[in-house]
A tleap script that builds the chain and sets N, CA, C and O, in Angstrom:
source leaprc.protein.ff14SB
mol = sequence {
  NMET ALA ALA ARG GLY SER LEU THR PRO GLN
  ASP ASP ALA GLU ARG TRP GLN VAL ALA ALA
  ARG LEU ARG ARG GLU HIE PRO ARG TRP VAL
  VAL ILE TRP LEU ALA SER PRO GLY VAL TYR
  ARG ALA TYR PRO LEU LEU ARG ALA ARG ARG
  GLY THR VAL LEU SER GLY HIE THR PRO ASP
  GLN LEU ALA ALA GLN MET ASP GLN VAL GLU
  LYS GLY ARG CGLN
}
set mol.1.N position { 13.727 -3.062 12.620 }
set mol.1.CA position { 12.334 -3.183 12.780 }
set mol.1.C position { 11.896 -4.506 13.287 }
set mol.1.O position { 12.553 -5.521 13.053 }
set mol.2.N position { 10.811 -4.514 13.969 }
set mol.2.CA position { 10.282 -5.720 14.581 }
set mol.2.C position { 9.666 -6.569 13.539 }
set mol.2.O position { 9.248 -6.079 12.490 }
set mol.3.N position { 9.598 -7.877 13.814 }
set mol.3.CA position { 9.000 -8.802 12.925 }
set mol.3.C position { 7.508 -8.593 12.859 }
set mol.3.O position { 6.930 -8.110 13.833 }
set mol.4.N position { 6.826 -8.942 11.720 }
set mol.4.CA position { 5.416 -8.788 11.612 }
set mol.4.C position { 4.777 -9.469 12.805 }
set mol.4.O position { 5.237 -10.529 13.230 }
set mol.5.N position { 3.737 -8.888 13.347 }
set mol.5.CA position { 3.064 -9.518 14.508 }
set mol.5.C position { 3.514 -9.003 15.803 }
set mol.5.O position { 2.812 -9.108 16.808 }
set mol.6.N position { 4.746 -8.412 15.802 }
set mol.6.CA position { 5.282 -7.864 17.033 }
set mol.6.C position { 5.718 -6.397 16.875 }
set mol.6.O position { 6.774 -6.004 17.371 }
set mol.7.N position { 4.912 -5.606 16.192 }
set mol.7.CA position { 5.203 -4.246 15.917 }
set mol.7.C position { 5.202 -3.355 17.190 }
set mol.7.O position { 4.302 -3.427 18.027 }
set mol.8.N position { 6.216 -2.549 17.285 }
set mol.8.CA position { 6.133 -1.535 18.326 }
set mol.8.C position { 5.374 -0.362 17.811 }
set mol.8.O position { 5.169 -0.247 16.602 }
set mol.9.N position { 4.954 0.506 18.667 }
set mol.9.CA position { 4.228 1.719 18.198 }
set mol.9.C position { 5.080 2.547 17.201 }
set mol.9.O position { 4.535 3.143 16.271 }
set mol.10.N position { 6.365 2.579 17.391 }
set mol.10.CA position { 7.302 3.361 16.469 }
set mol.10.C position { 7.296 2.611 15.092 }
set mol.10.O position { 7.242 3.243 14.037 }
set mol.11.N position { 7.350 1.288 15.136 }
set mol.11.CA position { 7.316 0.532 13.809 }
set mol.11.C position { 6.030 0.822 13.071 }
set mol.11.O position { 6.028 1.053 11.862 }
set mol.12.N position { 4.944 0.806 13.807 }
set mol.12.CA position { 3.605 1.049 13.174 }
set mol.12.C position { 3.531 2.462 12.624 }
set mol.12.O position { 2.978 2.660 11.542 }
set mol.13.N position { 4.068 3.454 13.327 }
set mol.13.CA position { 4.039 4.784 12.866 }
set mol.13.C position { 4.957 4.978 11.663 }
set mol.13.O position { 4.634 5.766 10.774 }
set mol.14.N position { 6.074 4.293 11.611 }
set mol.14.CA position { 6.922 4.284 10.405 }
set mol.14.C position { 6.246 3.745 9.196 }
set mol.14.O position { 6.426 4.243 8.084 }
set mol.15.N position { 5.470 2.729 9.412 }
set mol.15.CA position { 4.831 2.104 8.272 }
set mol.15.C position { 3.667 2.976 7.775 }
set mol.15.O position { 3.358 2.995 6.583 }
set mol.16.N position { 3.029 3.694 8.706 }
set mol.16.CA position { 2.000 4.711 8.239 }
set mol.16.C position { 2.691 5.833 7.500 }
set mol.16.O position { 2.107 6.362 6.553 }
set mol.17.N position { 3.868 6.223 7.860 }
set mol.17.CA position { 4.571 7.235 7.074 }
set mol.17.C position { 4.897 6.722 5.756 }
set mol.17.O position { 4.809 7.506 4.811 }
set mol.18.N position { 5.275 5.480 5.543 }
set mol.18.CA position { 5.595 4.911 4.294 }
set mol.18.C position { 4.283 4.927 3.450 }
set mol.18.O position { 4.313 5.291 2.274 }
set mol.19.N position { 3.151 4.535 4.053 }
set mol.19.CA position { 1.872 4.559 3.350 }
set mol.19.C position { 1.595 5.947 2.848 }
set mol.19.O position { 1.183 6.099 1.698 }
set mol.20.N position { 1.800 6.983 3.659 }
set mol.20.CA position { 1.548 8.361 3.238 }
set mol.20.C position { 2.467 8.708 2.043 }
set mol.20.O position { 2.027 9.353 1.092 }
set mol.21.N position { 3.737 8.280 2.097 }
set mol.21.CA position { 4.685 8.527 0.925 }
set mol.21.C position { 4.121 7.879 -0.312 }
set mol.21.O position { 4.066 8.495 -1.376 }
set mol.22.N position { 3.679 6.569 -0.169 }
set mol.22.CA position { 3.106 5.881 -1.311 }
set mol.22.C position { 1.886 6.682 -1.894 }
set mol.22.O position { 1.752 6.834 -3.108 }
set mol.23.N position { 1.042 7.164 -1.012 }
set mol.23.CA position { -0.067 7.998 -1.461 }
set mol.23.C position { 0.397 9.269 -2.272 }
set mol.23.O position { -0.184 9.642 -3.291 }
set mol.24.N position { 1.411 9.853 -1.769 }
set mol.24.CA position { 1.934 11.027 -2.500 }
set mol.24.C position { 2.493 10.614 -3.928 }
set mol.24.O position { 2.282 11.286 -4.938 }
set mol.25.N position { 3.205 9.475 -3.906 }
set mol.25.CA position { 3.800 9.007 -5.166 }
set mol.25.C position { 2.753 8.432 -6.175 }
set mol.25.O position { 2.970 8.412 -7.386 }
set mol.26.N position { 1.647 7.984 -5.622 }
set mol.26.CA position { 0.632 7.363 -6.464 }
set mol.26.C position { -0.725 8.049 -6.156 }
set mol.26.O position { -1.584 7.379 -5.583 }
set mol.27.N position { -0.964 9.256 -6.473 }
set mol.27.CA position { -2.102 9.996 -6.077 }
set mol.27.C position { -3.492 9.488 -6.543 }
set mol.27.O position { -4.520 9.972 -6.069 }
set mol.28.N position { -3.512 8.495 -7.489 }
set mol.28.CA position { -4.733 7.899 -7.905 }
set mol.28.C position { -5.042 6.659 -7.097 }
set mol.28.O position { -5.828 5.821 -7.538 }
set mol.29.N position { -4.446 6.520 -5.925 }
set mol.29.CA position { -4.703 5.372 -5.055 }
set mol.29.C position { -4.919 5.838 -3.607 }
set mol.29.O position { -4.323 6.827 -3.179 }
set mol.30.N position { -5.734 5.155 -2.884 }
set mol.30.CA position { -5.815 5.293 -1.407 }
set mol.30.C position { -4.941 4.178 -0.851 }
set mol.30.O position { -5.174 3.007 -1.151 }
set mol.31.N position { -3.923 4.527 -0.032 }
set mol.31.CA position { -3.013 3.536 0.485 }
set mol.31.C position { -3.074 3.596 1.963 }
set mol.31.O position { -3.038 4.679 2.546 }
set mol.32.N position { -3.169 2.436 2.604 }
set mol.32.CA position { -3.231 2.346 4.069 }
set mol.32.C position { -2.283 1.167 4.500 }
set mol.32.O position { -1.903 0.299 3.715 }
set mol.33.N position { -1.957 1.225 5.765 }
set mol.33.CA position { -1.202 0.165 6.408 }
set mol.33.C position { -2.071 -0.592 7.338 }
set mol.33.O position { -2.726 0.029 8.175 }
set mol.34.N position { -2.134 -1.940 7.258 }
set mol.34.CA position { -2.907 -2.781 8.094 }
set mol.34.C position { -1.974 -3.574 8.964 }
set mol.34.O position { -1.316 -4.508 8.505 }
set mol.35.N position { -1.915 -3.185 10.275 }
set mol.35.CA position { -0.910 -3.747 11.156 }
set mol.35.C position { -1.166 -5.228 11.438 }
set mol.35.O position { -0.229 -6.025 11.493 }
set mol.36.N position { -2.467 -5.601 11.621 }
set mol.36.CA position { -2.745 -6.977 12.010 }
set mol.36.C position { -2.263 -8.019 10.989 }
set mol.36.O position { -1.576 -8.960 11.388 }
set mol.37.N position { -2.583 -7.901 9.712 }
set mol.37.CA position { -2.011 -8.733 8.748 }
set mol.37.C position { -0.596 -8.435 8.309 }
set mol.37.O position { 0.090 -9.266 7.713 }
set mol.38.N position { -0.181 -7.208 8.627 }
set mol.38.CA position { 1.138 -6.759 8.229 }
set mol.38.C position { 1.302 -6.475 6.779 }
set mol.38.O position { 2.324 -6.826 6.191 }
set mol.39.N position { 0.234 -5.790 6.123 }
set mol.39.CA position { 0.313 -5.506 4.728 }
set mol.39.C position { 0.003 -4.030 4.448 }
set mol.39.O position { -0.673 -3.366 5.234 }
set mol.40.N position { 0.486 -3.552 3.363 }
set mol.40.CA position { 0.063 -2.310 2.788 }
set mol.40.C position { -1.074 -2.642 1.846 }
set mol.40.O position { -1.022 -3.657 1.151 }
set mol.41.N position { -2.135 -1.781 1.807 }
set mol.41.CA position { -3.251 -2.088 0.943 }
set mol.41.C position { -3.536 -0.800 0.125 }
set mol.41.O position { -3.395 0.314 0.631 }
set mol.42.N position { -3.923 -0.979 -1.098 }
set mol.42.CA position { -4.202 0.110 -2.047 }
set mol.42.C position { -5.561 -0.102 -2.682 }
set mol.42.O position { -5.904 -1.199 -3.124 }
set mol.43.N position { -6.341 1.002 -2.715 }
set mol.43.CA position { -7.711 0.987 -3.389 }
set mol.43.C position { -7.654 2.055 -4.486 }
set mol.43.O position { -7.259 3.192 -4.227 }
set mol.44.N position { -8.041 1.694 -5.686 }
set mol.44.CA position { -7.928 2.662 -6.806 }
set mol.44.C position { -8.957 3.835 -6.732 }
set mol.44.O position { -10.112 3.639 -6.355 }
set mol.45.N position { -8.515 5.000 -7.089 }
set mol.45.CA position { -9.360 6.120 -7.323 }
set mol.45.C position { -9.584 6.304 -8.768 }
set mol.45.O position { -10.446 7.074 -9.192 }
set mol.46.N position { -8.778 5.571 -9.559 }
set mol.46.CA position { -8.890 5.571 -11.019 }
set mol.46.C position { -9.835 4.481 -11.452 }
set mol.46.O position { -10.195 3.614 -10.655 }
set mol.47.N position { -10.251 4.514 -12.737 }
set mol.47.CA position { -11.052 3.425 -13.240 }
set mol.47.C position { -10.266 2.137 -13.268 }
set mol.47.O position { -9.206 2.058 -13.888 }
set mol.48.N position { -10.767 1.166 -12.620 }
set mol.48.CA position { -10.137 -0.166 -12.574 }
set mol.48.C position { -11.288 -1.186 -12.475 }
set mol.48.O position { -12.447 -0.870 -12.205 }
set mol.49.N position { -10.865 -2.420 -12.717 }
set mol.49.CA position { -11.881 -3.478 -12.630 }
set mol.49.C position { -12.568 -3.431 -11.236 }
set mol.49.O position { -11.912 -3.243 -10.211 }
set mol.50.N position { -13.830 -3.598 -11.238 }
set mol.50.CA position { -14.608 -3.592 -9.917 }
set mol.50.C position { -13.970 -4.590 -9.000 }
set mol.50.O position { -13.619 -5.709 -9.374 }
set mol.51.N position { -13.837 -4.126 -7.767 }
set mol.51.CA position { -13.278 -4.922 -6.665 }
set mol.51.C position { -11.790 -4.961 -6.593 }
set mol.51.O position { -11.225 -5.730 -5.816 }
set mol.52.N position { -11.115 -4.124 -7.411 }
set mol.52.CA position { -9.664 -4.102 -7.360 }
set mol.52.C position { -9.178 -3.595 -6.026 }
set mol.52.O position { -9.512 -2.490 -5.599 }
set mol.53.N position { -8.387 -4.419 -5.377 }
set mol.53.CA position { -7.777 -4.129 -4.103 }
set mol.53.C position { -6.376 -4.756 -4.143 }
set mol.53.O position { -6.263 -5.960 -4.376 }
set mol.54.N position { -5.314 -3.984 -3.926 }
set mol.54.CA position { -3.932 -4.493 -3.994 }
set mol.54.C position { -3.420 -4.563 -2.605 }
set mol.54.O position { -3.784 -3.771 -1.736 }
set mol.55.N position { -2.503 -5.600 -2.389 }
set mol.55.CA position { -1.862 -5.742 -1.143 }
set mol.55.C position { -0.428 -6.149 -1.311 }
set mol.55.O position { -0.099 -6.872 -2.251 }
set mol.56.N position { 0.424 -5.713 -0.439 }
set mol.56.CA position { 1.838 -6.060 -0.505 }
set mol.56.C position { 2.490 -5.977 0.888 }
set mol.56.O position { 2.209 -5.070 1.672 }
set mol.57.N position { 3.344 -6.928 1.160 }
set mol.57.CA position { 4.056 -6.881 2.476 }
set mol.57.C position { 5.101 -5.817 2.583 }
set mol.57.O position { 5.506 -5.419 3.676 }
set mol.58.N position { 5.580 -5.311 1.317 }
set mol.58.CA position { 6.585 -4.283 1.311 }
set mol.58.C position { 6.063 -3.094 0.459 }
set mol.58.O position { 5.198 -3.288 -0.394 }
set mol.59.N position { 6.551 -1.950 0.674 }
set mol.59.CA position { 6.110 -0.798 -0.185 }
set mol.59.C position { 6.432 -1.036 -1.656 }
set mol.59.O position { 5.655 -0.648 -2.529 }
set mol.60.N position { 7.581 -1.677 -1.944 }
set mol.60.CA position { 8.022 -1.896 -3.285 }
set mol.60.C position { 7.017 -2.913 -4.006 }
set mol.60.O position { 6.677 -2.748 -5.178 }
set mol.61.N position { 6.596 -3.910 -3.267 }
set mol.61.CA position { 5.647 -4.842 -3.842 }
set mol.61.C position { 4.331 -4.134 -4.243 }
set mol.61.O position { 3.780 -4.309 -5.330 }
set mol.62.N position { 3.877 -3.315 -3.262 }
set mol.62.CA position { 2.578 -2.623 -3.593 }
set mol.62.C position { 2.783 -1.569 -4.756 }
set mol.62.O position { 1.929 -1.465 -5.637 }
set mol.63.N position { 3.856 -0.838 -4.749 }
set mol.63.CA position { 4.069 0.171 -5.810 }
set mol.63.C position { 4.155 -0.545 -7.117 }
set mol.63.O position { 3.580 -0.043 -8.083 }
set mol.64.N position { 4.808 -1.659 -7.250 }
set mol.64.CA position { 4.911 -2.378 -8.543 }
set mol.64.C position { 3.533 -2.814 -8.953 }
set mol.64.O position { 3.198 -2.704 -10.132 }
set mol.65.N position { 2.701 -3.312 -8.032 }
set mol.65.CA position { 1.323 -3.658 -8.430 }
set mol.65.C position { 0.534 -2.442 -8.956 }
set mol.65.O position { -0.137 -2.522 -9.985 }
set mol.66.N position { 0.632 -1.316 -8.227 }
set mol.66.CA position { -0.064 -0.125 -8.675 }
set mol.66.C position { 0.393 0.339 -10.034 }
set mol.66.O position { -0.415 0.742 -10.871 }
set mol.67.N position { 1.745 0.279 -10.260 }
set mol.67.CA position { 2.261 0.644 -11.590 }
set mol.67.C position { 1.681 -0.265 -12.677 }
set mol.67.O position { 1.325 0.204 -13.758 }
set mol.68.N position { 1.588 -1.548 -12.391 }
set mol.68.CA position { 1.088 -2.548 -13.329 }
set mol.68.C position { -0.360 -2.197 -13.709 }
set mol.68.O position { -0.690 -2.165 -14.895 }
set mol.69.N position { -1.197 -1.941 -12.750 }
set mol.69.CA position { -2.601 -1.644 -13.009 }
set mol.69.C position { -2.721 -0.301 -13.804 }
set mol.69.O position { -3.521 -0.199 -14.734 }
set mol.70.N position { -1.936 0.689 -13.428 }
set mol.70.CA position { -1.946 1.873 -14.205 }
set mol.70.C position { -1.474 1.703 -15.641 }
set mol.70.O position { -2.031 2.310 -16.555 }
set mol.71.N position { -0.473 0.901 -15.839 }
set mol.71.CA position { 0.022 0.651 -17.252 }
set mol.71.C position { -0.998 -0.046 -18.059 }
set mol.71.O position { -1.055 0.175 -19.269 }
set mol.72.N position { -1.844 -0.909 -17.459 }
set mol.72.CA position { -2.875 -1.678 -18.109 }
set mol.72.C position { -3.989 -0.770 -18.564 }
set mol.72.O position { -4.763 -1.145 -19.444 }
set mol.73.N position { -4.097 0.430 -17.984 }
set mol.73.CA position { -5.144 1.342 -18.410 }
set mol.73.C position { -4.740 2.140 -19.606 }
set mol.73.O position { -5.617 2.784 -20.183 }
set mol.74.N position { -3.527 2.170 -20.037 }
set mol.74.CA position { -3.121 3.017 -21.113 }
set mol.74.C position { -3.378 2.431 -22.491 }
set mol.74.O position { -3.071 3.066 -23.499 }
savepdb mol mol.pdb
quit
């Protein structure tokens, strides 16, 4: 994969596929890929503190944050 900031169209498409996988795995979140800053971003569909927006440079970072927010709701 190319370094952040020099993504090829294929790299970008792969990251959008990863974002789609994260959405399937975490259906209570809207997950997108932002190419310019090179981050995955998640917005809650569940009740969360107002203004909650999560970001991670890797899918694992973002998934861990989403899990943490969900656990805090229980």
